[in-house]
C-alpha positions in Angstrom: 0.0 0.0 0.0 1.7 3.2 -1.1 1.2 6.3 1.0 1.5 9.9 0.0 3.2 12.2 2.5 1.1 15.4 2.7 2.6 17.2 5.6 5.1 17.1 8.4 5.2 18.1 12.0 8.5 19.5 13.3 10.2 20.0 16.6 11.8 23.3 17.6 15.5 23.7 18.1 18.7 23.5 16.2 19.8 20.3 14.6 22.9 19.6 12.5 20.7 17.5 10.2 17.5 19.3 9.1 15.7 15.9 8.7 15.9 15.4 12.4 13.5 18.3 13.0 10.7 16.1 11.5 9.1 14.3 14.4 6.0 13.0 12.5 4.6 12.8 8.9 1.0 13.2 7.8 -0.1 10.7 5.1 -2.9 9.4 3.0 -3.2 5.8 1.8 -3.6 5.6 -2.0 -5.9 2.6 -2.0 -8.2 3.1 1.1 -7.9 7.0 1.4 -7.3 6.4 5.1 -5.3 9.2 6.7 -2.9 9.2 9.6 0.2 10.6 11.3 3.2 8.5 11.9 6.4 9.2 13.7 9.7 9.5 11.8 11.1 6.3 13.3 8.0 4.2 12.6 7.9 5.4 9.0 11.6 4.6 8.6 11.0 1.0 9.9 7.9 0.6 7.7 9.8 1.7 4.5 12.6 -0.7 5.4 10.0 -3.4 5.7 9.0 -2.9 2.1 6.6 -0.1 2.5 6.4 2.7 -0.1 5.9 6.4 0.7 6.3 9.3 -1.6 5.8 13.0 -2.1 4.2 14.8 -5.0 6.0 17.8 -6.4 4.5 20.9 -7.9 4.2 19.2 -11.3 2.6 16.0 -9.9 5.8 13.9 -10.1 6.3 11.3 -7.4 9.5 11.4 -5.3 9.9 8.2 -3.3 11.1 8.4 0.3 14.4 6.8 1.2 15.7 5.9 4.6 19.0 7.0 6.1 20.8 7.0 9.4 23.1 9.6 10.9 26.5 8.8 12.1 25.0 8.9 15.7 22.4 6.3 14.7 19.3 8.6 14.3 16.8 7.3 11.7 15.3 9.7 9.1 13.7 9.7 5.7 14.5 11.8 2.7 13.8 11.9 -1.1 17.3 12.7 -2.4 20.0 10.1 -2.6 22.6 12.6 -1.4 22.5 16.0 0.2 23.8 17.7 -3.0 20.4 17.7 -4.6 17.3 19.6 -3.5 15.2 17.3 -1.3 11.5 17.3 -2.0 10.7 16.5 1.7 12.6 19.5 2.8 10.8 21.6 0.2 7.5 20.3 1.7 8.9 21.5 5.1 9.4 25.0 3.7 5.7 25.2 2.7 4.4 24.1 6.1 
């Protein structure tokens, strides 16, 4: 069941990694239209367990969420393979 990420909830404070400000993600299930909010860690584990999550950009293109871990072991999700490209998830953050 693919889910579309439609929003994020963030924590306050400074983080070296901007993805760590995301504490939960708002989603809608493509098939059932169910909606929910899931913590970053739970979504990370769900994606690693063969779940699919994505974001739609302004043109309607899907950007699949990927999982990553910081050097200190913190789990997070992102859409860019490396930090040199613009990340659609962080762009979503800027709109919230």
